[in-house]
Backbone as CSV, one residue per row, in Angstrom:
resi,resn,N_x,N_y,N_z,CA_x,CA_y,CA_z,C_x,C_y,C_z
1,UNK,0.875,-0.946,-0.010,0.178,0.087,-0.119,0.950,1.047,-0.123
2,UNK,2.069,1.032,0.836,2.986,2.384,0.997,3.684,2.657,-0.427
3,UNK,4.015,1.476,-1.232,4.787,1.801,-2.511,3.565,2.297,-3.691
4,UNK,2.299,1.613,-3.413,1.184,1.648,-4.460,0.883,3.245,-4.306
5,UNK,0.640,3.680,-2.973,-0.012,5.135,-2.971,1.278,6.198,-3.374
6,UNK,2.387,5.786,-3.045,3.574,6.833,-3.151,3.841,6.924,-4.848
7,UNK,3.744,5.853,-5.571,3.599,5.761,-7.002,2.562,6.533,-7.766
8,UNK,1.356,6.248,-7.277,0.488,6.673,-7.753,0.432,8.237,-7.829
9,UNK,0.705,8.898,-6.309,0.943,10.315,-6.469,1.756,10.754,-7.050
10,UNK,2.905,9.950,-7.272,4.020,10.696,-8.419,3.333,10.869,-9.723
11,UNK,2.634,9.660,-10.219,2.176,9.643,-11.514,1.104,10.731,-11.667
12,UNK,0.233,10.757,-10.682,-0.878,11.750,-10.481,-0.369,13.412,-10.845
13,UNK,0.957,13.650,-10.525,1.520,14.660,-10.441,1.700,15.226,-11.878
14,UNK,1.807,14.082,-12.772,1.782,14.140,-14.182,0.993,14.817,-14.993
15,UNK,-0.381,14.316,-14.684,-1.552,14.690,-15.007,-2.012,16.247,-15.068
16,UNK,-2.688,16.750,-16.011,-3.054,18.038,-16.166,-2.953,18.865,-17.358
17,UNK,-3.545,20.162,-17.442,-3.055,21.071,-18.206,-1.578,21.494,-18.438
18,UNK,-0.839,21.903,-19.058,0.271,22.536,-18.987,1.192,21.721,-18.523
19,UNK,1.441,20.772,-18.768,2.401,19.846,-18.472,3.597,19.543,-19.384
20,UNK,4.654,19.670,-19.143,5.879,19.592,-19.955,6.533,18.027,-20.315
21,UNK,7.013,17.739,-21.343,7.453,16.502,-21.579,8.706,15.852,-20.645
22,UNK,9.093,16.519,-20.083,10.317,16.373,-18.851,9.854,15.828,-17.850
23,UNK,9.231,14.498,-18.020,8.720,13.728,-16.605,9.527,12.736,-16.397
24,UNK,9.630,12.367,-14.745,10.391,11.430,-14.661,10.177,11.235,-13.021
25,UNK,10.301,9.823,-12.534,10.239,9.228,-11.192,11.473,8.440,-11.058
26,UNK,11.973,8.519,-9.748,13.226,7.979,-9.411,13.085,7.385,-8.179
27,UNK,13.193,6.025,-8.052,12.558,4.983,-6.873,13.789,4.475,-6.100
28,UNK,13.850,4.293,-5.130,14.985,3.547,-4.125,14.117,3.051,-3.194
29,UNK,14.307,1.659,-2.913,13.759,1.009,-1.777,14.705,-0.166,-1.348
30,UNK,15.400,-0.076,-0.024,16.089,-0.660,0.599,16.038,-0.794,1.915
31,UNK,16.837,-1.971,2.541,16.806,-2.025,4.010,18.339,-1.636,4.394
32,UNK,18.300,-0.895,5.792,19.878,-0.712,6.265,19.421,-0.562,7.875
33,UNK,20.214,-1.469,8.631,20.143,-1.116,10.078,18.965,-1.054,10.673
34,UNK,18.102,-2.541,10.317,16.987,-2.774,10.797,16.066,-1.744,10.466
35,UNK,15.872,-0.983,9.246,15.268,0.037,8.742,14.824,-0.269,7.190
36,UNK,13.547,-0.141,6.907,13.401,-0.128,5.462,13.326,1.289,4.971
37,UNK,13.597,1.677,3.934,13.839,3.094,3.257,12.862,3.084,1.972
38,UNK,11.968,3.885,1.728,11.161,4.196,0.662,11.827,5.664,0.247
39,UNK,12.177,5.715,-0.883,12.613,7.086,-1.194,12.005,7.255,-2.799
40,UNK,11.233,8.123,-3.088,10.449,8.484,-4.309,10.751,9.859,-4.566
41,UNK,11.472,10.428,-5.659,11.514,11.646,-6.096,10.894,11.628,-7.720
42,UNK,10.116,12.950,-7.716,9.707,13.109,-9.459,9.581,14.648,-9.645
43,UNK,9.587,14.510,-10.766,9.621,15.983,-11.294,8.375,16.572,-11.134
44,UNK,8.199,18.056,-10.843,6.791,18.519,-10.780,6.865,19.996,-11.595
45,UNK,5.855,20.292,-12.058,5.784,21.360,-13.137,5.602,22.640,-12.225
46,UNK,4.271,22.235,-11.209,3.849,23.589,-10.323,4.374,23.564,-9.213
47,UNK,4.220,24.692,-8.311,4.998,24.776,-6.900,4.187,24.093,-6.228
48,UNK,4.308,23.346,-5.108,3.979,22.833,-4.325,4.420,23.198,-3.062
49,UNK,3.133,23.416,-1.970,3.427,24.164,-0.761,3.428,23.034,0.282
50,UNK,4.387,22.990,1.144,4.620,22.300,2.364,4.566,22.785,3.483
51,UNK,3.647,22.646,4.551,3.453,23.115,5.810,3.354,22.128,6.736
52,UNK,4.372,22.103,7.891,4.353,21.179,9.014,4.578,19.577,8.279
53,UNK,5.220,19.306,7.187,5.401,18.028,6.761,3.892,17.482,6.152
54,UNK,3.392,18.452,5.631,2.195,18.113,5.004,1.784,18.971,3.768
55,UNK,1.480,18.548,2.640,1.510,19.201,1.369,-0.132,20.042,1.229
56,UNK,0.195,21.303,1.065,-0.978,21.847,0.690,-1.930,21.695,-0.634
57,UNK,-2.749,20.604,-0.940,-3.069,20.289,-1.789,-3.740,21.102,-2.849
58,UNK,-3.550,20.678,-4.229,-4.052,21.513,-5.352,-5.035,20.755,-5.906
59,UNK,-5.749,19.629,-5.523,-6.666,18.828,-5.945,-7.991,20.242,-5.712
60,UNK,-8.885,19.899,-6.502,-10.160,20.382,-6.337,-10.691,20.258,-4.811
61,UNK,-11.573,21.040,-4.255,-12.015,20.526,-2.935,-13.272,19.758,-2.852
62,UNK,-13.776,19.324,-4.190,-15.268,18.550,-4.321,-14.573,17.063,-4.629
63,UNK,-13.325,16.661,-4.720,-12.849,15.526,-5.051,-13.206,14.629,-3.886
64,UNK,-13.533,13.161,-4.153,-13.770,12.220,-3.440,-12.552,11.603,-2.364
65,UNK,-11.421,11.691,-3.070,-10.230,11.195,-2.615,-9.391,12.498,-2.265
66,UNK,-9.628,13.577,-1.817,-8.775,14.562,-1.642,-7.888,14.232,-0.597
67,UNK,-6.407,14.318,-0.836,-5.668,13.885,0.170,-5.263,12.700,0.833
68,UNK,-6.338,11.638,0.340,-6.148,10.025,1.295,-5.043,9.637,0.776
69,UNK,-4.076,9.789,-0.273,-3.218,9.048,-0.509,-2.053,9.152,0.435
70,UNK,-1.824,10.433,0.561,-0.689,10.958,1.479,-0.802,10.666,3.171
71,UNK,-2.317,10.489,3.333,-2.610,10.357,4.764,-2.664,8.840,5.024
72,UNK,-3.120,8.036,4.099,-2.805,6.719,4.400,-1.230,6.375,4.356
73,UNK,-0.440,6.987,3.552,1.225,6.786,3.755,1.579,7.072,5.126
74,UNK,1.172,8.255,5.563,1.478,8.831,7.220,1.048,7.709,7.950
75,UNK,-0.188,7.169,7.828,-0.697,6.213,8.829,0.144,5.151,8.848
76,UNK,0.636,4.336,7.533,1.396,3.182,7.455,2.651,3.514,8.128
77,UNK,3.375,4.602,7.976,4.680,4.832,8.477,4.474,5.026,9.872
78,UNK,3.569,5.448,10.667,3.594,5.760,11.905,3.219,4.502,12.611
79,UNK,2.412,3.713,11.825,2.321,2.214,12.498,3.773,1.186,12.526
80,UNK,4.826,1.671,11.724,5.826,0.955,11.617,6.714,1.955,12.637
81,UNK,6.330,3.002,13.507,7.274,3.517,13.948,8.071,4.159,13.295
82,UNK,7.917,4.677,12.250,8.799,5.290,11.450,8.590,6.902,11.168
83,UNK,9.571,7.440,10.311,9.374,8.774,10.088,9.106,8.960,8.453
84,UNK,8.246,10.105,8.352,7.979,10.651,6.718,8.354,12.024,6.509
85,UNK,8.934,12.138,5.562,9.898,13.469,5.095,9.062,13.930,3.813
86,UNK,8.881,15.004,3.384,8.231,15.437,2.040,8.878,16.806,1.998
87,UNK,9.281,16.990,0.662,10.314,18.143,0.370,9.698,18.516,-0.995
88,UNK,9.795,19.662,-1.342,9.689,19.936,-2.769,10.401,21.436,-3.143
89,UNK,11.419,21.139,-3.847,12.094,22.429,-4.368,12.715,22.094,-5.807
90,UNK,12.940,23.080,-6.238,13.799,23.222,-7.823,13.224,22.000,-8.796
91,UNK,11.514,22.263,-8.417,11.083,21.372,-9.578,11.031,19.741,-9.341
92,UNK,11.784,19.381,-7.927,11.597,18.086,-7.532,10.796,17.803,-6.514
93,UNK,9.798,16.873,-6.390,8.902,16.541,-5.049,9.857,15.139,-4.815
94,UNK,9.978,14.919,-3.466,10.811,13.911,-2.546,9.914,13.629,-1.378
95,UNK,9.585,12.289,-1.531,8.874,11.576,-0.369,10.073,10.671,0.341
96,UNK,10.001,10.717,1.402,11.086,9.444,1.986,10.284,9.177,3.115
97,UNK,9.976,7.709,3.444,9.632,6.988,4.371,10.535,6.203,5.079
98,UNK,11.001,6.136,6.325,11.889,5.361,7.035,11.021,4.458,8.163
99,UNK,10.973,3.446,7.834,10.066,2.378,8.614,11.167,1.144,9.457
100,UNK,10.817,1.278,10.887,11.397,-0.100,11.614,11.209,-1.513,10.872
101,UNK,12.009,-2.108,10.721,11.945,-3.367,10.087,12.182,-4.474,11.255
102,UNK,11.616,-4.405,12.182,11.660,-5.536,12.911,10.336,-5.867,13.892
103,UNK,10.404,-7.379,14.131,9.041,-7.350,15.082,9.207,-6.714,16.188
104,UNK,7.724,-6.685,16.899,7.664,-5.841,18.223,7.626,-6.760,19.169
C-alpha cells in the first residue's frame, strides 16, 4: 500500500494541462540497520507548498479522494514507528519514508 500510494501520487502529478514532456520518477527501496527506506523523487511542474510536513493539496475541494493517498502513507509509516519526510524544491518532489523493519 505504501509503495502503490507513493507511486500513484507521483504519476498523478504528471496529469493536467500545461505539463511539459520532461517527466520522471526515481525510486529507491532498500533496507539498512533494521530499517526499510522508501525514497521517491519525481519532477513537478507547478509549485507545491509544504507546511508541517504536509502538502497543501492542489486537488479540487469537491474531489472524493482529496488528500487520502498521503494520509494513508503517513498512517502506515506511523504504524511501523517510522518517519516521513516530504520536500518540494527546484521542481523536484521527494517523499522519504523510513520504517522500523523488526518485529515488536
